[in-house]
C-alpha positions in Angstrom: 76.4 13.4 75.6 75.8 15.7 72.6 74.2 19.1 73.4 70.5 19.4 71.7 70.3 22.5 69.7 69.0 25.3 69.8 69.8 26.0 73.4 67.5 28.0 75.6 69.2 30.5 77.8 66.6 33.3 77.7 65.0 32.5 81.1 64.4 36.1 82.3 61.9 36.3 79.0 60.0 33.2 80.2 60.5 29.6 81.3 59.7 26.3 80.2 56.7 24.7 82.3 58.0 22.2 84.9 56.7 18.7 84.0 55.5 18.5 87.6 53.5 21.7 87.1 52.0 20.4 84.0 50.9 17.2 86.0 49.2 19.1 88.8 47.5 21.4 86.2 46.1 18.7 83.7 43.0 17.3 85.9 41.7 20.9 86.2 41.0 21.1 82.4 38.9 18.0 82.1 37.6 16.2 85.2 37.9 19.1 87.6 36.8 21.9 85.4 34.2 23.6 87.8 34.2 27.3 88.2 35.5 28.4 91.8 33.0 30.8 92.2 30.1 27.9 91.8 29.2 27.6 95.5 26.3 25.0 95.1 27.9 21.8 93.7 31.1 19.7 94.0 32.5 20.8 90.7 32.9 24.5 92.0 34.0 23.2 95.5 36.7 21.2 93.9 37.8 24.5 91.8 37.8 26.5 95.1 39.7 24.0 97.0 42.4 23.9 94.4 42.5 27.8 94.2 42.9 28.0 98.1 45.8 25.6 98.1 47.7 27.5 95.2 47.0 30.6 97.6 48.7 28.8 100.6 51.5 27.7 98.3 52.2 31.4 97.0 51.8 33.0 100.4 54.4 30.4 102.1 56.9 31.5 99.4 56.9 34.9 100.3 56.1 34.8 104.1 52.5 36.1 103.7 49.0 34.8 104.7 46.8 33.2 102.1 44.0 36.0 102.3 46.8 38.5 101.2 47.1 37.0 97.7 45.0 38.2 94.8 45.1 36.5 91.5 45.5 38.1 88.2 46.2 37.4 84.5 50.1 38.2 85.1 52.7 40.9 86.4 51.6 43.3 84.1 48.1 43.4 85.4 49.5 43.2 89.0 51.9 46.1 88.5 49.1 48.0 87.0 46.7 47.2 89.7 49.0 47.8 92.5 50.1 51.4 91.1 46.6 52.5 89.9 44.7 51.0 92.7 46.8 52.9 95.2 46.7 56.2 93.1 42.9 56.1 92.9 42.2 55.1 96.5 44.5 57.7 98.1 44.2 60.6 95.6 42.7 62.7 98.2 45.8 62.1 100.3 48.6 62.9 97.7 49.4 62.9 94.0 53.2 61.9 94.2 54.6 58.6 93.3 58.4 57.6 93.4 59.9 55.1 91.0 63.3 54.4 89.2 64.5 54.9 85.6 65.0 51.1 84.9 61.7 49.5 86.0 60.1 47.1 83.7 57.8 48.9 81.1 54.6 47.5 83.0 55.4 50.0 85.6 56.9 53.0 83.7 54.1 53.0 81.2 51.6 52.7 84.2 53.4 55.7 85.8 53.5 57.5 82.6 49.5 57.1 82.1 49.0 58.3 85.6 50.9 61.5 84.7 48.2 62.3 82.2 45.8 62.1 84.9 47.3 64.7 87.3 49.9 62.4 89.3 53.4 63.8 89.8 56.1 61.0 89.1 59.7 61.1 90.2 62.0 58.7 88.3 65.0 58.1 90.4 68.2 57.7 88.4 70.2 54.6 89.3 74.0 54.2 90.2 76.6 52.8 87.9 75.9 49.5 89.6 72.4 49.8 88.6 71.0 50.2 92.1 69.0 53.0 93.6 70.8 55.4 95.9 68.9 55.5 99.4 70.0 59.3 99.8 68.2 60.0 96.4 65.2 58.2 97.3 64.9 60.0 100.8 65.5 63.5 99.1 62.6 62.8 96.7 60.1 62.1 99.2 57.6 65.1 100.0 54.3 65.5 101.9 52.0 64.4 98.8 54.1 61.2 98.2 51.6 58.2 98.5 53.7 55.5 96.8 57.3 54.2 96.3 57.5 51.6 93.7 61.0 49.8 92.9 61.3 46.7 91.7 63.2 43.7 93.4 65.7 42.4 90.7 66.0 43.9 87.3 65.0 42.0 84.5 68.0 42.8 82.1 71.0 43.2 84.4 69.4 41.1 87.1 70.5 43.6 89.7 69.1 43.3 93.3 67.9 46.5 94.9 68.3 47.4 98.8 64.7 46.4 99.2 64.5 46.1 103.0 66.0 49.5 103.5 63.7 51.0 100.9 60.9 49.4 102.7 62.1 50.6 105.9 62.3 54.3 104.6 58.6 53.8 103.2 57.2 52.6 106.5 58.9 55.4 108.6 57.2 58.1 106.3 53.8 56.3 106.1 54.1 55.7 102.3 53.1 52.5 100.6 55.8 50.3 99.1 54.9 48.4 95.8 57.4 46.1 94.3 57.7 44.3 91.2 59.0 41.0 92.3 58.7 39.1 89.1 62.6 38.4 88.5 63.2 37.6 92.3 60.4 35.6 93.5 61.3 31.8 93.5 64.9 32.6 92.6 66.2 34.4 95.7 64.6 34.5 99.1 61.7 37.1 99.2 60.2 38.2 102.8 57.4 40.7 102.8 57.6 41.0 106.4 61.5 41.4 106.7 61.5 43.6 103.5 58.6 45.9 104.5 56.7 45.3 101.2 53.2 46.3 101.2 52.3 45.1 97.3 54.3 42.4 95.4 53.6 41.6 91.7 54.4 37.9 90.8 54.4 36.1 87.5 53.7 32.5 86.8 55.9 31.9 83.5 58.8 33.2 85.0 59.2 30.5 87.6 58.6 27.6 85.5 54.6 28.0 85.8 52.3 28.7 83.0 51.9 31.9 81.0 48.7 34.3 81.5 48.5 34.0 85.4 50.1 36.0 88.0 49.4 37.1 91.6 49.5 40.4 93.7 50.4 40.4 97.4 48.3 43.1 99.1 49.3 43.5 102.7 46.3 43.2 105.3 47.8 44.5 108.4 50.0 47.2 109.7 49.1 48.8 107.4 46.1 47.4 105.8 46.4 48.2 102.2 43.3 49.1 100.4 43.0 49.1 96.5 40.4 50.6 93.9 39.8 47.8 91.4 40.7 48.3 87.7 38.4 45.2 86.5 35.1 45.3 87.7 32.1 42.7 87.4 31.3 40.2 90.2 33.6 41.3 93.0 35.9 38.2 92.8 39.2 38.4 94.7 37.7 40.4 97.7 36.5 43.0 95.2 40.0 43.8 93.9 39.9 41.8 90.8 36.7 40.4 89.0 36.6 37.8 86.3 36.3 33.9 86.7 39.5 32.6 88.0 41.7 30.6 85.6 41.9 27.6 87.9 44.3 25.4 85.8 46.7 28.4 85.6 46.3 29.2 89.3 47.0 25.6 90.2 50.2 25.7 88.1 51.4 28.9 89.6 50.9 27.4 93.2 52.8 24.3 92.3 55.6 26.4 90.6 55.9 28.5 94.0 55.9 25.1 96.0 58.9 23.5 93.9 60.6 26.7 94.1 60.5 27.1 97.8 61.6 23.6 98.3 64.4 23.6 95.8 65.7 27.2 95.8 68.7 26.6 97.9 70.3 24.2 96.0 69.0 25.6 92.6 70.3 28.9 93.2 73.7 27.4 94.1 73.8 25.1 90.9 72.8 28.3 88.6 75.3 30.4 90.4 77.9 27.8 89.6 76.8 27.7 86.1 76.7 31.5 85.7 80.4 31.8 87.1 81.7 29.0 84.7 80.0 31.1 81.7 81.5 34.3 82.9 85.0 33.2 83.6 85.1 31.1 80.5 84.2 34.0 78.4 86.4 36.5 80.4 89.5 34.1 79.9 89.1 33.7 76.3 87.9 37.3 75.1 89.3 40.9 76.0 87.2 43.8 75.9 84.1 42.3 77.4 82.3 44.3 80.1 79.7 43.3 82.7 76.7 45.3 83.1 75.6 46.0 86.7 76.6 44.8 90.0 78.1 41.3 90.4 77.8 41.7 94.2 73.9 42.3 94.4 72.7 40.2 91.4 70.5 37.1 90.7 72.5 33.9 90.5 71.1 33.1 87.1 71.9 36.3 85.3 74.9 37.7 83.3 74.7 40.7 81.2 77.7 41.3 79.1 78.9 43.8 76.5 81.3 42.6 73.9 83.2 45.8 72.5 83.8 46.2 68.8 81.0 43.8 67.7 77.7 44.7 66.0 75.1 43.6 68.1 72.9 42.1 65.5 75.6 40.3 63.6 76.7 38.7 66.9 72.9 37.7 67.4 72.7 36.3 64.0 76.2 34.5 64.5 74.7 32.7 67.5 71.4 31.8 66.2 71.5 28.5 67.8 71.5 29.9 71.3 68.4 31.8 72.4 69.5 34.8 74.3 68.5 38.4 74.2 69.9 41.9 73.7 67.9 44.4 75.3 64.7 43.3 77.0 62.3 40.8 75.3 59.1 43.2 75.6 61.2 45.9 73.8 64.0 44.2 71.7 61.9 44.7 68.5 63.5 48.0 68.2 66.9 49.0 67.2 67.2 51.5 70.3 69.9 50.6 72.5 68.4 49.3 76.0 67.2 52.1 78.2 68.2 50.3 81.3 71.8 50.3 80.1 71.9 53.8 79.0 70.6 54.7 82.6 73.8 52.8 84.1 76.0 55.1 81.8 76.9 52.5 79.2 77.6 54.0 75.9 75.4 53.5 73.0 78.1 51.2 71.1 78.6 49.0 74.2 74.7 48.8 74.7 74.4 47.6 71.3 76.7 44.8 71.8 75.2 43.6 75.0 73.9 40.3 75.4 71.7 38.8 78.6 72.1 35.4 79.4 69.2 33.8 81.7 70.1 30.6 83.1 67.6 28.3 84.1 66.5 25.0 85.9 66.9 23.0 82.7 70.3 24.2 81.4 73.4 21.9 81.9 77.1 22.3 82.1 77.5 21.0 78.5 75.3 23.7 77.3 77.3 26.1 79.0 80.4 25.1 77.5 78.9 25.1 74.2 77.8 28.6 74.6 81.2 29.7 75.9 82.9 28.0 72.6 80.4 29.6 70.3 80.4 33.1 71.8 84.2 33.1 71.6 84.4 31.8 68.0 81.9 34.4 66.7 83.2 37.2 68.6 86.7 36.6 67.6 85.5 36.2 63.7 83.6 39.6 63.9 86.3 41.3 65.6 88.8 40.1 62.8 86.4 41.9 60.3 86.4 45.1 62.4 88.8 47.9 61.6 87.8 49.4 65.1 89.1 46.5 67.0 92.3 46.5 65.2 92.6 50.3 65.8 91.8 49.9 69.5 94.3 47.1 69.7 97.1 49.6 68.2 96.3 52.0 70.9 94.2 54.4 69.0 91.5 56.5 71.0 88.5 55.8 68.9 86.5 58.3 70.3 88.8 61.0 69.4 89.4 60.0 65.8 87.9 62.5 63.2 86.2 60.4 60.6 86.2 61.9 56.8 82.8 62.0 55.1 82.3 61.8 51.5 
């Protein structure tokens, strides 16, 4: 069967909505359009019932209870709410927050904002493999620490942090543990009880659900987590997030979670197979390619590779019938090398040549084979034009070359 172009392999940026999710959502745009907060007629009751079903579907996926699920407009809002909400609520207790250097901007920028308001933030470095060191974490804790916020899996390199261990350390010190779970939920098993997670941010559009809807898990017991709201008006969502609920979006998020829970074991195995086929195919036909981040602790659908001696922009232009990203989608409008790769110690040249492949539910083996062939063809051609590649092949250490300037 011929491959349909262009090929989408940027599933960490967003995913297509699963047709089963669309089918579940459609009635809530037209027939069942009621406001879930309208308590005095059947249109409102139908909306409320749909919202509560979705709460149950999401809670079930992460081993929480439905009452612990708060609906938001997406993971950026969930990240803001969990961090600012704790900071505001427990300001009297302490003003110190611990995070890591390679969080998503929704966490880093929120922390930067809090620094302007008198909070102290420690940004932990990461190890070469992209994971946080537990010793560094323990050393950073002080009496004023009120929150540790570390992502479950990174959006660029797909590396999974030792979440259960971090949660245990937080619990031992009586510190809240907030997790950006966007890339992990629905892809790998996430269990808020086993992982000792107090707050967990979830996004719809990363798990084959709609854009513009997300959720925040807020633990209700041992410990009970209280948050200050960042949006006021009407006291919806147990006072934590006011605003009319996006019923169709919420139905879609719930359905996406239900599908993910049911199909995760076989989907993860299938995507791991495709990812390994892609990795082996590229490594067999190209030299000087480097994988960024741990291969042992990694999402099954992620591959982030650097292709030495190739100019990143030219590479992307050469593979313009394949949708991938270099750097993170939210920040790749700039020509700055990825801050995530820089934190791993990847040199600027290699960081510029990195490509993130994000495999997804609708990718096929034929597409993977097409991508391998196309990548090999374009990288080989660009290297033929590169004097640096030729010099490196001749054994010249390029870092020691003194270049003449006119």
